C-alpha positions as CSV (number, residue, x, y, z in Angstrom):
1,M,0.0,0.1,-0.1
2,P,1.3,3.6,-0.9
3,S,2.0,6.0,2.0
4,I,-0.6,8.7,1.5
5,E,-1.6,11.7,3.8
6,Y,-5.0,13.3,3.2
7,N,-6.2,16.5,4.3
8,A,-9.4,18.3,3.8
9,E,-10.8,21.8,5.0
10,A,-14.4,22.8,5.5
11,S,-14.1,25.1,2.4
12,G,-13.6,22.0,0.3
13,K,-10.2,22.5,-0.5
14,C,-8.1,19.2,0.2
15,W,-4.7,17.9,-0.6
16,L,-2.9,14.7,-0.6
17,L,0.8,13.9,-0.1
18,W,1.9,10.5,-1.7
19,K,5.2,9.1,-0.7
20,I,6.5,6.9,-3.4
21,D,7.5,3.4,-2.4
22,E,6.0,1.5,-5.3
23,A,7.8,0.3,-8.4
24,A,6.9,2.0,-11.8
25,D,5.2,-1.3,-13.1
26,H,2.7,-1.2,-10.2
27,L,2.1,2.6,-10.5
28,D,1.5,2.0,-14.1
29,T,-1.6,-0.2,-13.4
30,L,-3.2,2.4,-11.0
31,V,-4.1,4.9,-13.8
32,P,-5.1,4.6,-17.3
33,W,-3.9,7.3,-19.6
34,D,-4.7,8.6,-23.3
35,H,-2.6,8.8,-26.3
36,E,-1.4,12.4,-25.4
37,E,-0.1,11.3,-22.1
38,S,1.3,8.1,-23.2
39,T,3.4,10.3,-25.6
40,E,4.5,12.5,-22.5
41,I,5.6,9.6,-20.2
42,N,7.6,7.9,-23.3
43,Q,9.5,11.2,-23.3
44,I,10.7,10.8,-19.7
45,S,13.7,8.5,-19.5
46,H,15.0,9.1,-15.9
47,P,13.7,6.4,-13.4
48,N,12.6,8.7,-10.6
49,K,10.9,11.2,-12.9
50,R,8.8,8.4,-14.4
51,L,8.0,7.2,-10.9
52,E,6.8,10.8,-10.1
53,W,4.7,10.9,-13.3
54,F,2.9,7.9,-12.6
55,A,2.4,8.6,-8.9
56,A,1.2,12.0,-9.6
57,R,-1.4,10.6,-11.9
58,A,-2.4,8.0,-9.2
59,A,-2.4,10.7,-6.4
60,I,-4.7,12.9,-8.5
61,R,-7.2,9.9,-9.1
62,E,-7.1,9.1,-5.4
63,L,-7.8,12.8,-4.4
64,T,-10.5,13.3,-6.8
65,K,-12.2,10.0,-5.5
66,R,-12.0,11.2,-2.0
67,A,-13.5,14.5,-3.3
68,G,-16.5,12.7,-4.9
69,I,-15.3,13.6,-8.3
70,T,-15.2,11.1,-11.3
71,Y,-11.9,11.3,-12.6
72,Q,-11.6,11.2,-16.5
73,G,-7.9,12.5,-16.9
74,I,-6.1,15.8,-17.0
75,Y,-4.9,18.2,-19.5
76,K,-2.4,21.2,-19.4
77,D,-2.7,24.7,-20.9
78,P,0.1,26.0,-23.1
79,F,1.8,27.2,-19.9
80,G,1.8,23.8,-18.5
81,K,-1.0,24.4,-15.8
82,P,-3.2,21.2,-15.2
83,Y,-6.9,21.0,-15.4
84,L,-9.3,18.1,-14.8
85,I,-11.3,17.0,-17.8
86,E,-14.9,17.7,-17.7
87,N,-14.8,19.1,-14.3
88,P,-14.3,22.8,-13.1
89,A,-12.4,22.1,-9.8
90,H,-9.0,23.5,-9.7
91,I,-5.8,21.4,-9.2
92,S,-2.2,21.8,-8.7
93,I,0.6,19.0,-8.9
94,T,4.0,19.1,-7.3
95,H,6.8,16.3,-7.0
96,S,10.4,16.1,-5.6
97,F,11.4,12.3,-5.2
98,P,10.2,10.6,-3.2
99,Y,7.2,12.9,-2.7
100,V,4.2,13.8,-4.9
101,G,1.6,16.3,-3.8
102,V,-1.6,17.5,-5.2
103,V,-4.3,19.9,-4.1
104,L,-7.8,20.4,-5.3
105,D,-10.3,23.1,-4.7
106,P,-13.9,23.2,-6.2
107,R,-14.1,26.8,-6.6
108,R,-10.9,28.7,-6.6
109,A,-7.3,28.3,-8.1
110,V,-4.7,26.8,-6.0
111,G,-0.9,26.0,-6.0
112,I,1.4,23.5,-4.1
113,D,4.9,22.9,-4.2
114,I,7.6,20.5,-2.3
115,E,11.1,21.0,-2.4
116,K,14.2,19.7,-0.6
117,P,16.5,22.7,0.7
118,K,19.8,22.7,-1.2
119,E,23.0,24.6,-1.2
120,K,21.9,25.6,-4.7
121,L,19.5,28.1,-3.2
122,L,22.3,30.2,-1.8
123,K,23.8,30.8,-5.3
124,I,20.4,31.3,-6.9
125,A,18.7,33.5,-4.3
126,P,19.5,36.9,-6.2
127,R,17.6,35.6,-9.2
128,F,14.3,35.0,-7.3
129,L,14.5,37.3,-4.2
130,N,14.3,41.0,-4.1
131,D,16.7,42.8,-1.7
132,T,14.3,42.8,1.2
133,E,13.7,39.2,1.0
134,I,17.6,38.4,0.6
135,K,18.2,40.3,3.8
136,E,15.3,38.6,5.7
137,A,16.3,35.2,4.6
138,E,19.6,35.6,6.4
139,N,21.3,33.0,4.1
140,L,19.4,30.3,5.9
141,I,18.8,27.4,3.4
142,E,15.6,26.3,4.9
143,K,14.2,29.8,4.9
144,L,15.3,30.2,1.3
145,A,13.4,26.9,0.5
146,I,10.3,28.5,2.0
147,Y,10.6,31.7,-0.2
148,W,11.1,29.5,-3.2
149,C,8.3,27.1,-2.5
150,A,5.9,30.2,-1.6
151,K,6.5,31.8,-4.9
152,E,6.2,28.7,-7.0
153,S,2.9,28.0,-5.3
154,I,1.5,31.4,-6.3
155,Y,3.1,31.2,-9.8
156,K,1.3,27.6,-10.1
157,M,-2.0,28.9,-8.8
158,L,-2.2,31.9,-11.2
159,G,-0.8,29.9,-14.2
160,R,0.6,33.2,-15.5
161,N,3.8,32.5,-17.6
162,A,4.8,36.3,-17.7
163,L,5.3,36.5,-13.8
164,I,8.9,37.1,-12.7
165,F,9.5,35.8,-9.0
166,K,12.0,38.6,-8.2
167,E,9.8,41.4,-9.7
168,N,6.3,40.4,-9.5
169,I,6.0,38.3,-6.4
170,A,6.9,39.5,-3.1
171,I,6.8,37.6,0.3
172,A,6.3,39.4,3.6
173,P,8.7,39.1,6.3
174,F,8.1,36.1,8.6
175,Q,9.6,34.0,11.4
176,M,10.4,30.5,10.4
177,K,8.6,27.9,12.4
178,S,7.8,24.3,11.7
179,K,4.6,25.4,9.9
180,G,2.7,28.6,9.5
181,T,1.0,31.0,7.3
182,I,2.9,33.7,5.3
183,Y,1.5,36.4,2.6
184,G,2.7,36.8,-1.0
185,T,2.0,40.0,-3.0
186,V,1.7,39.7,-6.7
187,I,2.5,42.9,-8.3
188,V,1.6,43.5,-11.9
189,K,1.9,47.1,-13.2
190,D,-0.1,49.3,-10.9
191,S,-2.1,46.5,-9.3
192,K,-1.3,44.5,-6.2
193,K,-3.1,41.5,-4.7
194,V,-2.3,39.3,-1.4
195,Y,-2.4,35.8,-1.0
196,P,-2.0,33.7,2.0
197,I,0.3,30.6,1.7
198,Y,0.4,27.8,4.0
199,Y,3.9,26.2,4.8
200,E,5.2,23.3,6.7
201,K,8.5,21.5,7.2
202,R,8.2,17.9,6.2
203,G,11.3,16.2,7.4
204,D,14.0,17.2,4.9
205,F,11.4,18.9,2.9
206,T,9.5,22.1,2.7
207,L,5.8,22.1,1.5
208,T,3.7,25.0,0.5
209,L,0.1,25.7,-0.4
210,S,-1.5,28.8,-1.8
């Protein structure tokens, strides 16, 4: 049996975290896919990436089942944002081996991201953080991971390919805890909109939901 954690909110929003401990040939049997998806998986050669692909589809199927939705597959828009076929509920997908995360909301757009904090974040921080965020991050890799995941969640939620992390998404200062809510402001021209982002530390990983 797969290692699955399921969470549901009163609002109808629900999410599922799937820890991969199955072989690819088993995951392959859990979810049928159409010709377009078979083309996609055939282009993935890395073993762990293939496992993530299979697990993500299995996780979506499991999540929709628990939400009372008939799963008919997914499709992606030109920017890679996923949608359920024949259902208006919003979904988002993330994977960082051995985890796959999916979130679903019946009414509003959502975003999810999970990453393992790595030294690389110290090098690329100036590319995705503004000056205030760099100062607040204090060169802490775990805090940098929260910033990255939070911005990635918002990016996925909005599905806007033109958003630039450093310029268009600003995360308000926060004190790092094991879990909590932080706030991200999306700035596009003269408009600003604030979004709450839930985060938590999962062992060696950081998870965010928007």
